[in-house]
C-alpha positions as semicolon CSV with decimal commas, in nm:
position;residue;x (nm);y (nm);z (nm)
1;X;0,000;0,000;0,000
2;X;0,135;0,344;-0,087
3;X;0,195;0,599;0,188
4;X;-0,108;0,802;0,284
5;X;-0,158;1,167;0,392
6;X;-0,219;1,105;0,764
7;X;0,134;1,220;0,851
8;X;0,043;1,558;0,704
9;X;-0,213;1,611;0,977
10;X;0,023;1,493;1,252
11;X;0,273;1,756;1,143
12;X;0,004;2,019;1,161
13;X;-0,085;1,905;1,513
14;X;0,277;1,940;1,627
15;X;0,287;2,300;1,507
16;X;-0,041;2,379;1,675
17;X;0,108;2,282;2,013
18;X;0,329;2,592;1,995
19;X;0,022;2,817;1,996
20;X;0,077;3,176;2,108
21;X;-0,101;3,367;2,383
22;X;-0,261;3,585;2,121
23;X;-0,411;3,282;1,947
24;X;-0,550;3,159;2,279
25;X;-0,728;3,489;2,328
26;X;-0,878;3,459;1,981
27;X;-0,997;3,107;2,060
28;X;-1,169;3,228;2,376
29;X;-1,358;3,477;2,165
30;X;-1,465;3,199;1,929
31;X;-1,577;2,978;2,215
32;X;-1,806;3,239;2,368
33;X;-2,082;3,201;2,112
34;X;-2,319;3,427;2,298
35;X;-2,367;3,694;2,035
36;X;-2,268;4,044;2,147
37;X;-1,985;3,922;2,369
38;X;-1,824;3,747;2,074
39;X;-1,871;4,039;1,841
40;X;-1,712;4,276;2,094
41;X;-1,408;4,058;2,161
42;X;-1,353;3,982;1,794
43;X;-1,378;4,350;1,707
44;X;-1,118;4,427;1,974
45;X;-0,883;4,163;1,835
46;X;-0,925;4,290;1,481
47;X;-0,825;4,635;1,593
48;X;-0,504;4,517;1,759
49;X;-0,261;4,405;1,496
50;X;-0,220;4,223;1,170
51;X;-0,205;3,868;1,045
52;X;-0,022;3,711;0,751
53;X;0,087;4,028;0,579
54;X;-0,243;4,213;0,621
55;X;-0,351;4,485;0,859
56;X;-0,678;4,483;1,048
57;X;-0,970;4,561;0,822
58;X;-0,782;4,466;0,506
59;X;-1,044;4,441;0,228
60;X;-0,911;4,103;0,118
61;X;-1,085;3,954;0,424
62;X;-1,426;4,102;0,344
63;X;-1,587;3,804;0,169
64;X;-1,522;3,457;0,027
65;X;-1,331;3,575;-0,284
66;X;-1,116;3,794;-0,059
67;X;-1,015;3,508;0,170
68;X;-0,959;3,283;-0,133
69;X;-0,730;3,551;-0,277
70;X;-0,535;3,567;0,049
71;X;-0,468;3,191;0,036
72;X;-0,365;3,205;-0,330
73;X;-0,140;3,504;-0,267
74;X;0,038;3,334;0,022
75;X;0,078;2,977;-0,099
76;X;0,078;2,967;-0,483
77;X;0,411;3,013;-0,659
78;X;0,426;3,187;-1,000
79;X;0,455;2,850;-1,176
80;X;0,133;2,724;-1,013
81;X;0,280;2,503;-0,742
82;X;0,111;2,529;-0,401
83;X;0,393;2,540;-0,149
84;X;0,328;2,452;0,214
85;X;0,572;2,712;0,337
86;X;0,499;2,637;0,701
87;X;0,540;2,261;0,654
88;X;0,882;2,232;0,494
89;X;0,803;2,361;0,146
90;X;0,655;2,043;0,000
91;X;0,343;2,005;-0,215
92;X;0,042;1,774;-0,192
93;X;-0,229;1,709;-0,446
94;X;-0,488;1,825;-0,193
95;X;-0,332;2,172;-0,191
96;X;-0,330;2,194;-0,570
97;X;-0,700;2,105;-0,577
98;X;-0,783;2,354;-0,301
99;X;-0,608;2,628;-0,496
100;X;-0,809;2,538;-0,807
101;X;-1,137;2,560;-0,618
102;X;-1,035;2,889;-0,458
103;X;-0,919;3,036;-0,790
104;X;-1,273;2,974;-0,917
105;X;-1,416;3,143;-0,608
106;X;-1,181;3,437;-0,665
107;X;-1,268;3,448;-1,039
108;X;-0,896;3,426;-1,113
109;X;-0,863;3,251;-1,447
110;X;-0,488;3,305;-1,473
111;X;-0,407;3,146;-1,139
112;X;-0,641;2,858;-1,211
113;X;-0,464;2,789;-1,540
114;X;-0,119;2,796;-1,380
115;X;-0,218;2,571;-1,090
116;X;-0,387;2,314;-1,312
117;X;-0,099;2,320;-1,560
118;X;0,159;2,251;-1,287
119;X;-0,065;1,982;-1,137
120;X;-0,120;1,805;-1,467
121;X;0,245;1,820;-1,571
122;X;0,397;1,717;-1,237
123;X;0,146;1,499;-1,052
124;X;-0,060;1,318;-1,317
125;X;0,005;0,945;-1,323
126;X;-0,053;0,692;-1,604
127;X;-0,392;0,598;-1,457
128;X;-0,500;0,962;-1,484
129;X;-0,500;1,028;-1,109
130;X;-0,275;1,268;-0,917
131;X;0,023;1,156;-0,712
132;X;-0,044;1,284;-0,363
133;X;0,306;1,400;-0,255
134;X;0,579;1,602;-0,433
135;X;0,899;1,721;-0,269
136;X;1,249;1,835;-0,368
137;X;1,166;1,851;-0,736
138;X;0,998;1,515;-0,777
139;X;0,703;1,295;-0,686
140;X;0,788;1,102;-0,370
141;X;0,466;0,901;-0,348
142;X;0,273;0,795;-0,656
143;X;-0,035;0,680;-0,464
144;X;-0,343;0,897;-0,502
145;X;-0,561;1,078;-0,248
146;X;-0,921;1,058;-0,367
147;X;-1,024;1,390;-0,215
148;X;-0,766;1,576;-0,423
149;X;-0,875;1,404;-0,742
150;X;-1,241;1,471;-0,664
151;X;-1,183;1,837;-0,575
152;X;-0,971;1,889;-0,887
153;X;-1,235;1,737;-1,114
154;X;-1,503;1,950;-0,948
155;X;-1,286;2,262;-0,980
156;X;-1,231;2,195;-1,351
157;X;-1,605;2,164;-1,400
158;X;-1,671;2,486;-1,209
159;X;-1,401;2,664;-1,409
160;X;-1,566;2,558;-1,734
161;X;-1,892;2,711;-1,614
162;X;-1,772;3,025;-1,434
163;X;-1,439;3,128;-1,585
164;X;-1,537;3,123;-1,950
165;X;-1,318;2,824;-2,026
166;X;-1,540;2,547;-2,164
167;X;-1,242;2,328;-2,256
168;X;-1,199;2,244;-1,890
169;X;-1,520;2,042;-1,894
170;X;-1,361;1,767;-2,100
171;X;-1,068;1,748;-1,858
172;X;-1,309;1,740;-1,565
173;X;-1,502;1,448;-1,712
174;X;-1,181;1,259;-1,793
175;X;-1,055;1,291;-1,436
176;X;-1,402;1,204;-1,307
177;X;-1,398;0,887;-1,515
178;X;-1,054;0,794;-1,379
179;X;-1,183;0,840;-1,023
180;X;-1,472;0,603;-1,087
181;X;-1,237;0,352;-1,246
182;X;-0,954;0,354;-0,992
183;X;-1,082;0,496;-0,661
184;X;-1,408;0,312;-0,599
185;X;-1,521;-0,032;-0,488
186;X;-1,853;-0,204;-0,541
187;X;-2,095;-0,249;-0,252
188;X;-2,373;-0,477;-0,371
189;X;-2,337;-0,335;-0,720
190;X;-2,308;0,029;-0,611
191;X;-1,992;0,238;-0,615
192;X;-1,825;0,367;-0,296
193;X;-1,540;0,619;-0,291
194;X;-1,228;0,488;-0,117
195;X;-0,924;0,675;0,009
196;X;-0,714;0,629;-0,304
197;X;-0,604;0,389;-0,576
198;X;-0,418;0,191;-0,308
199;X;-0,738;0,119;-0,110
200;X;-0,952;-0,083;-0,348
201;X;-0,943;-0,423;-0,178
202;X;-1,163;-0,521;0,117
203;X;-1,169;-0,416;0,388
204;X;-1,154;-0,094;0,188
205;X;-0,996;0,209;0,355
206;X;-1,209;0,522;0,348
207;X;-1,167;0,873;0,479
208;X;-1,515;1,014;0,557
209;X;-1,392;1,369;0,496
210;X;-1,337;1,275;0,131
211;X;-1,712;1,235;0,084
212;X;-1,820;1,562;-0,084
213;X;-2,183;1,521;-0,196
214;X;-2,183;1,860;-0,369
215;X;-1,898;1,745;-0,593
216;X;-2,063;1,406;-0,650
217;X;-2,384;1,576;-0,762
218;X;-2,213;1,826;-0,991
219;X;-2,004;1,561;-1,167
220;X;-2,308;1,336;-1,195
221;X;-2,510;1,608;-1,366
222;X;-2,226;1,690;-1,605
223;X;-2,142;1,332;-1,696
224;X;-2,481;1,162;-1,680
225;X;-2,306;0,866;-1,514
226;X;-2,533;0,707;-1,252
227;X;-2,233;0,595;-1,046
228;X;-2,202;0,946;-0,906
229;X;-2,550;0,916;-0,760
230;X;-2,444;0,581;-0,617
231;X;-2,148;0,751;-0,447
232;X;-2,390;0,994;-0,284
233;X;-2,603;0,706;-0,157
234;X;-2,323;0,484;-0,030
235;X;-2,136;0,769;0,137
236;X;-2,451;0,864;0,329
237;X;-2,494;0,507;0,443
238;X;-2,133;0,471;0,555
239;X;-2,126;0,813;0,721
240;X;-2,455;0,739;0,896
241;X;-2,309;0,423;1,045
242;X;-1,982;0,593;1,144
243;X;-2,153;0,887;1,320
244;X;-2,418;0,694;1,509
245;X;-2,321;0,822;1,854
246;X;-2,435;1,110;2,081
247;X;-2,152;1,340;1,970
248;X;-2,220;1,284;1,600
249;X;-1,843;1,286;1,542
250;X;-1,696;1,113;1,239
251;X;-1,358;0,940;1,250
252;X;-1,057;1,052;1,052
253;X;-1,032;0,703;0,902
254;X;-1,244;0,391;0,866
255;X;-1,270;0,061;0,682
256;X;-1,570;-0,080;0,498
257;X;-1,625;-0,453;0,453
258;X;-1,765;-0,610;0,137
259;X;-2,108;-0,639;0,303
260;X;-2,112;-0,264;0,373
261;X;-2,026;-0,276;0,743
262;X;-1,820;0,031;0,837
263;X;-1,582;0,055;1,131
264;X;-1,383;0,354;1,261
265;X;-1,008;0,291;1,273
266;X;-0,678;0,469;1,342
267;X;-0,482;0,580;1,034
268;X;-0,391;0,298;0,795
269;X;-0,106;0,086;0,924
270;X;-0,106;0,249;1,269
271;X;-0,228;0,152;1,612
272;X;-0,420;0,350;1,870
273;X;-0,775;0,470;1,875
274;X;-0,997;0,618;1,608
275;X;-1,030;0,994;1,657
276;X;-1,207;1,301;1,528
277;X;-0,918;1,518;1,420
278;X;-0,751;1,703;1,135
279;X;-0,908;1,496;0,860
280;X;-1,259;1,464;1,001
281;X;-1,297;1,839;1,059
282;X;-1,381;1,854;0,687
283;X;-1,688;1,632;0,730
284;X;-1,918;1,913;0,849
285;X;-1,771;2,142;0,582
286;X;-1,865;1,922;0,287
287;X;-2,188;1,788;0,433
288;X;-2,322;2,135;0,514
289;X;-2,215;2,256;0,168
290;X;-2,425;1,989;-0,002
291;X;-2,735;2,083;-0,201
292;X;-2,916;1,771;-0,079
293;X;-3,118;1,796;0,242
294;X;-3,016;1,459;0,389
295;X;-2,649;1,557;0,405
296;X;-2,677;1,863;0,631
297;X;-2,785;1,638;0,918
298;X;-2,432;1,501;0,946
299;X;-2,301;1,851;1,009
300;X;-2,594;1,945;1,234
301;X;-2,540;1,635;1,445
302;X;-2,209;1,779;1,566
303;X;-2,340;2,122;1,672
304;X;-2,419;2,021;2,030
305;X;-2,074;1,870;2,070
306;X;-1,906;2,195;1,970
307;X;-2,135;2,410;2,185
308;X;-2,091;2,191;2,491
309;X;-1,714;2,142;2,467
310;X;-1,608;2,487;2,348
311;X;-1,577;2,650;2,691
312;X;-1,411;2,342;2,843
313;X;-1,080;2,388;2,663
314;X;-1,110;2,296;2,293
315;X;-0,855;2,052;2,152
316;X;-0,716;1,956;1,812
317;X;-0,834;1,596;1,834
318;X;-1,108;1,416;2,028
319;X;-1,212;1,063;2,091
320;X;-1,531;0,980;1,906
321;X;-1,710;1,009;2,242
322;X;-1,590;1,369;2,275
323;X;-1,294;1,337;2,513
324;X;-1,009;1,579;2,429
325;X;-0,690;1,416;2,309
326;X;-0,457;1,715;2,303
327;X;-0,337;2,003;2,094
328;X;-0,478;2,347;2,025
329;X;-0,762;2,338;1,774
330;X;-0,683;2,635;1,553
331;X;-0,881;2,736;1,247
332;X;-0,964;2,385;1,117
333;X;-1,166;2,293;1,426
334;X;-1,331;2,637;1,438
335;X;-1,435;2,609;1,074
336;X;-1,580;2,266;1,151
337;X;-1,783;2,421;1,433
338;X;-1,905;2,696;1,201
339;X;-2,021;2,447;0,941
340;X;-2,192;2,235;1,206
341;X;-2,388;2,545;1,309
342;X;-2,468;2,619;0,946
343;X;-2,591;2,264;0,892
344;X;-2,821;2,309;1,191
345;X;-2,959;2,634;1,051
346;X;-2,783;2,844;1,315
347;X;-2,647;3,126;1,103
348;X;-2,544;3,340;1,399
349;X;-2,338;3,058;1,545
350;X;-2,176;2,994;1,208
351;X;-2,071;3,356;1,178
352;X;-1,927;3,367;1,530
353;X;-1,724;3,047;1,489
354;X;-1,597;3,163;1,149
355;X;-1,483;3,493;1,298
356;X;-1,282;3,299;1,551
357;X;-1,124;3,096;1,270
358;X;-1,033;3,415;1,087
359;X;-0,866;3,560;1,393
360;X;-0,674;3,238;1,444
361;X;-0,541;3,256;1,088
362;X;-0,444;3,618;1,135
363;X;-0,253;3,537;1,454
364;X;-0,073;3,226;1,331
365;X;-0,136;3,135;0,966
366;X;-0,089;2,777;0,849
367;X;-0,145;2,619;0,510
368;X;-0,424;2,390;0,630
369;X;-0,591;2,642;0,856
370;X;-0,600;2,909;0,588
371;X;-0,724;2,664;0,325
372;X;-1,013;2,546;0,540
373;X;-1,100;2,902;0,638
374;X;-1,118;2,998;0,269
375;X;-1,318;2,687;0,176
376;X;-1,552;2,738;0,470
377;X;-1,618;3,098;0,377
378;X;-1,681;2,988;0,018
379;X;-1,924;2,720;0,136
380;X;-2,120;2,981;0,331
381;X;-2,117;3,236;0,049
382;X;-2,451;3,232;-0,127
383;X;-2,339;3,415;-0,439
384;X;-2,035;3,301;-0,633
385;X;-1,883;3,076;-0,369
386;X;-1,924;2,702;-0,334
387;X;-2,271;2,705;-0,181
388;X;-2,569;2,586;-0,382
């Protein structure tokens, strides 16, 4: 089995443990979701300094395109490579796909073209999928990460529709076809998305945060291939089984047996317990973003967990029963909380949590935190973002 991206999240967790006092103050503001108190504290923080190269009130932070632009400006090199400057300067397929989505949100056709060109020329493998890890001038792991392939195909489709570049549709459908061919397994005749091209034997490894029903639906409409609808159905079934607990928390990783039984696990090839951490924080993001009503419930099911644990010292990872397992949460966990509130129809809570995530990124920017902040803002944006 090829190496997988779980080590990426562990590196992020290590950096989060060096959190500054200023970040802690911002997190307290995010945790106090009681309306005026939050607004007052956040306003105070915004008036007291600058973040990653921007002063307080910088217009680039005003809306989803602005935050997308900030990510692109910080992490995309002129040749289109997304460089994780705070994680050693390497590149992952996930980051390339995030930049493509955010270039669409920012209506930046030039950046989109450069990012996709670099991705295609440097990461594309003979099976059509993207190698997940590039470092020191070369691919260091040829295995794929299905979320990156899915996000890239979705971004190509969106670019064909919104950036006046219809030729991208054909590339989107080609990559979509390769995903169906090499990153799915059959459950009783229906397709299920697995973690990558290395995970297609049973028990099949899945990452629940790779399930993006909005992307499934868009690619299904564009291609007319019924397997995309099957992916929506099977992902709901698997996610429903994996989140059937009072906290509603999904695991970072799981396995699915040939009969459809799903079980939460630690990362592939590792011991320990299954946790809700740096991968699973994306579950409420993509489920709340979905156009289909049944999906928002997976985000909404986590709202009580976030509300009840926020003032008790939020962490970067939790057991699936909600016990903290260490680390400072940072923007990824705050964005997850915002999307859980959004899925539950609590717009005020979503705004307050997202403000906390923004202040966290200003205080101590990271590649992953800034990416999820930008994607979360785009998911909440009703005009021109990633929302339906």
